N, C-alpha and C positions, 0 to 999 in steps of 0.2 A: 752119514751116507752122502748127504748133500755137500758137506765140507770136503769129503774125499773127492767127489766129482769135480768140485770147483778147483781143488788143488791140481788134479790131473789136467783140467783144461788150461790152467795157468801155466803149468810146466810144459804143456804141449806147445802153446804159443811162444813161450820163452825159448824153447829149444829150436824153434823155427823162426827166430827173429828176422832172418834174412827175407822172409816172405811178408814182413810187416807192411811194406809199401803196397803190396797187393790188397791187403785188408783196408788200408787207407783209401785206395781207389774205390773199393766197394762202398766204403762209407760215403765218399763224395757222390757216388751214383745214387744211393738211396736217401741222402740227406734231404732233398726237396720233398720227398714223399713221407719219410719218417725221421723227423729230427732226433727223436730219442735214440733209435737204433744207430743212426749215423754218429751221434755224439758219443755214445758208449763205445763204439768201435774205435773212434779217433782217440779217446782217452786211454783205452786198453793198449792200443798200438804205442801211444806216447809213453806209458808207464814201462812197457817192455823195452822200448828203445832207451829210455833213461837208465834202466838197470844195466843194460848191456854196454852203453856208451857213456857211462857217468863221467869217467875221467876226461874224455874228449870234450864233453859238454861243459864240464866245470872249468875247463881251461880257457874258454872263450870270453874275452872281455865284455862283449855285448850281453852275454848272459849274466855277468856280474852286475851290469847296469840294471837289468830287469829284476835281479835279486834285491838290489838297493831300492828300486821302485816299489817292490812288494812290501819292504819294511816301512817305507813312507806311507803307503796306503793303509797298512795295518795301524800305524800310529794315528793317521787321520781318522780312521774308524773309532779308535779309542777316545778321541776328543769329541765325537759327534753327539748331538743332543739325543738322537734316536740311534743308539748303538746297535740295536738288533737289526734295523734296516740297513745300517752302514756295513755291518759285517756280512749280511746276506748279499749286499751289493758287490762284495769282493769276489763272489763266484762268477761275476761277469768278466773278471780280469785275470785273477791269479791262476786259475787252471789253464787259461789260454797262453800264459807266459810259458808254462811247462809244455804245452802243445807246440809252441814255437821252438823252444829249445830242442825238443826231441826231433821234430820234423826238419829242422835246419841241419840236423846230422843225417837224417834219413834220406833227404832229397839232395842229390849232388850232381845230377847230369841233365843235359838238355832233353834227352829222351824222356826222362821223368816229367819234365815240364810239359812236353807234348802230350804224354799220357794223361796228365792231370787236366789239361785243357780239353782234350777229346772227351774225357769222362764228364766234365762239366757241361759240354754242349749236348752230349747224348742224354744226360740226366735232366736237362732242361726241357726236353721235348714233351714229356707227359704233362708238366705243369703249364706249358704253353698251350697245349691242346685244351686242358681243363679251363684255363683262363679265357680263351677265345669262346669256348662253349658257354661259360658263365656270362660273358658280356653279350654275345649275339644270339645264343639259343636259350638263355634263361636257365641254364643248369643250376641246380641247387642240391646240396647234400650235407647231412650231418652224420658222420660215421666215427665211431670210437671202438677200437679193438684193444682189449687189455689195457684200459685206462688211456695212456698216451702213447702206447707202442705204435699205434696207427690212429691218428686223430685228424680227420679231414672235415673242414668246415668250408663249404662253398656257398656264398651268398649270391642269389640271382641278381644280375645287374651290376655286380661288383661291390667294392667297399672302399671309399664312399660310393653311393649309387652313381652308375655311369662311368666308373673308373675300374678297369680290370685289376683284380688282386689275386686271382687263382687260389692256391692253398695258403697264401700269406695273409697276415691279419689286415694289411693295409696296402693300398695301391703304391704308396711311396716306398714301402719295404720291398714290394715286388719289383719296382723300378730299379732299386739299388742292385738287386740280384740280377736282373736282366742286363743291366749296364756292364757288370763284371763279365758275365757270360758272353755278351756281345763283343767286348774288347778282345777276349781271348779267342773266341770263335773267328773273329775277323782276322786275327793273326794267323790262325790255321788256314783260313780261306786264301789269304795272300800267299802262304807257303805252297798250297796246292796249285794255285794259279801260276806261280813261278815254275813249279815242277812241270806243269803241262807245257809251258813255253819251251823249257829245256828239252823235253821229250820230242816235241815237234821239230825242233832244230836238228835233233839227232836222228829223226825219222823212226823213232821207237813208238810203238803203240802204248797207250797208257790206260790205266784203270780210272775211269771217270766217276765211279760211284762215290768216293770220298768227296770229290769236288762238288758233285750234284747235291749230296746230302748237306754239306756245309752251306751251299747256296740257299737251299730251302730253309735250313735252320736259321740262317742270318736274316733272311727276309721275314720269316715268321717272328723272330725275336724283335726285329725293328718295328713290325706292325704292332705287336703287343706293347712295346715300349711307348709307342705313340699313344695308345689308348689307355695307358696308365694315367695320362694327363699330368704326369710329374714333370714340372719345370726343371727340377734337378736332373732327372733322367734324360730329358731332352738335351740339356746343356752338356751332360757327360758324353752322350752319343755323338753330338756335333764336335765336341772337343776331340774325341777319339778318331773320328773320320779325318779331321784336319791334321791330327798328329801323324796318322798313317800316310796321308797324302804327302805331307812334308817329308816324311822319312823315305818315301818311295820317289820323291822328286816330281810328283804329279802336279804341276803348277796350275793346269787347267781346272782340275778338280778343286784345288784350294780356292781358286777364283770363283768357281761356281758356287761352292758352299758359302763363301763370304758374301756373295750377292744375295743368296737365299736368306741367310741369317740377317743381313742388313735390312732386307725387305720386311721380314717379320718384326724386327725391332722397331723400324720406322712406323709400321702399321700399329704397333702397340703404344709407342711413347712419343712420337713426333707431334709437333703442333697440328691442330685440327686439319687445316687444308692439306698438308702433306700426308697425314695419317689417313685421311679419307681417300686419297688417291691410291695408296698402297692397299687399303682394305678392299678395293675392288678386285684385287688379285689374290690376296692372302686370306684363307678361310678364317672366320671368326673363332673357330675351335682353337687356333694357335694364338692369335694376338690377344683375344679376350682372356685366355687363361694366363698369358704371360703378364698382363698388366692388372689382373685380378678383376676385370670387369665382369667375368663370369660369375663371381661371388661378391657382389657389391655391398652386401649387408654384413660382412664378416665383423665380429666384435674386435675392438682394439686389442683386447687381451690375447686374441688368437693370431695377431700379426707377429711375424718373426722379429721385427725391430723391437717391439715391446718385450718379448721374451729375452732377447739378447741383452737389452739394457738392464733387465731385472737380474739376469745371471751375472752380469758384470758387477752390478752393485753388491750382490752377495759375495763375490770373490774379493772385492775391496774391503768388505767388512771383516772377513776372516781370511786374510791372505796366506797364512802359513799352513793351516791344516784344513781349511774349508769347513763346510757345514756337515759333511758326512755323505757318503754315497747314498743315492736314492732319496736325498732330502729335497731336491728341487721341486718335485711335484707337490709335496706337502706345503712347502713355503709359498709356492706360487698360488695354490688354491686358497691359502689363508689370506693372501694379499689381494688377489683378483676375483675370487669367488667363482673361478672356472677351473675344472680339473684338466690338467695337462701333464702328459707323461715325461716330457723333456723339453729343453729350450731350443730345439732344432739347430744346435751347434754343439758337436761333441766336445770341442776344446774349451768352449766357454763353460759347458756343464762340468767338465773335469776340474776347471779352475775353481768354480763355485763350490764343488762338493769335496775336493781333496786339497785345494790350495795351489798356489803358484809353483812352489818347488817341485811337487809331484808332476804337475803339468809340463813344466819346463824340461824335466828329466825325460818324461815320456816322449815329448816332441823331439828332443835331442837324439833319443834312440831311434826313432823313426827316420830322422834326417840322416843318421849314420848309415842306416840300411840303404836309403835312396842314393846317397852320395857314393857309397862304395859300389853300388850296382851300376850307376852311370859311369863311374871310372872304369869298371871292368868292361863295359860295353864299348867304351872309347879307346882303351889302351891295350887290352890284353892281346897278346899274339897267339893265344891258344884257342880263340873262338873262331870256328869256321864261319864263312859268310852265311851259309844256310841256317846256322844256329843263332845268329844275331837277331833275326826277326822275332823268334819266339821269346827270347830274353827281353827284347824291347817291349813285347806285348805284356809281359808280367810287370815291367816297370811302369807301363802306361796304366795297367789295372791298379797298381799301387797308388799312383797319382790320382786316378779317378776316385778311389776310395777316400783319400784325403779330402779332395774337393767336395765330394758328396757329404762328408761329415762336417763340413763347414756350414751347411744349410740344413742338416738333418742329423739323426743319430741312428746308426745301424747296430749299436751294441746289444740291444735288447732282443734281437732275433738271433737265436743260437746258430742258425744256418749261416747267416751273414757274418756273425762274429767269428765262427770257426773258419769260414772261407777266407776272410781277410787275414787271419793269422797264418793260415796255410800258404797264402800267396807271399806274405812276408818271409816265411820260413823257406819257401822255394827260392826266393831271390838270394837270401843270405846264405843258404846252403851251397848254391852254385858259386857265389862270390868266394866263399871260404875255400872251396876246392881249387878254383882256378888261381886264387891268390897264392895258394901253397905251391902250385906249379910255377908261378912266376918267381917266387922266392927260391925254389929249388934250382931253377934255371940260372938265377943270379948268383947263387952260392952252392954250386954242386957238391962241394966238399963239406 
């Protein structure tokens, strides 16, 4: 009976594959609150899309690259000392290659990019409210419904204490999520701002509700990002603001941001007389966190430099196949006597655990997506002016994800992992569609 019901459900979704994108949007909306339901929905949508679009997906060279990478990762796991852990670690990568392949076929228009960005901003509001309540009102909760279908853990005062984490396990993870939402939301805000200017010039009344909502959402997001006390998150937010200001040609804002950033950096790292002068104006909350004076007794083993050096030494010892996925934590604990989940650099971790060939291929595939995206933004004749900004926002979110993962690892949070692959899929899907238009225009016969 159960099997028959599941078959009916499967064929229902399969017959309505055109609506798959709507289910993906619902998944993104509920992902922050229920990672399991969001992940299951994304996987089901991906499988249906793969079945319906298998020929198109299998013809794309980039997907061949991910297929080859999958083979290399499986070989690496086969050579690992702890094969069980290594093969389990494959689940953080291989299923998401399929998610990317499916959704890069499913996502093809700028309208879809906007829908995805709007859903992410709307879906972030509950976790923002929970996080601010956690930090400033002492909210706490331990809730589990049907094991992990809905599992909320809210620690009063944040995690670590004094740093907002909301429903995420750590403040740095929450900062990575907020940074991506902030970038895409800021792109939407700028679109609405441009639209408002155009309406005023034409003397047309406009609906200000979307603009007001985005304004509140971005301010709230920025406040929460500040109180994550994540140096990575702060850096990404500043980078994004500068990138948008440069894109818009706002030189005054670029200069203002540069002055503020320089003041904070000088307060943190300048020689004592200079630093003391700037510390009169820059709150210690920023400069003391930046130069680690806020945590002066941190063990050497918890310093990123120590972790990076250890990961690099592991990669050099086993350069071809690595030590196996999920091996870094075990090896680092054996050496340093301190438990640590990852080396705070995804690319060094991948080199140490899977070898240089796999890492080089992975980075090459990411570079391919970024380069083709930038080329489309610069050269395509088929992108309207109003669509360029939203595409630029996705490219900026992609770069932000890369930068964040040079000083941290977002792989182990399923929400961030899925979100990063969906952003990559969105970029590549749009690139493929418009490149086909360019080729058709060049060779109409």
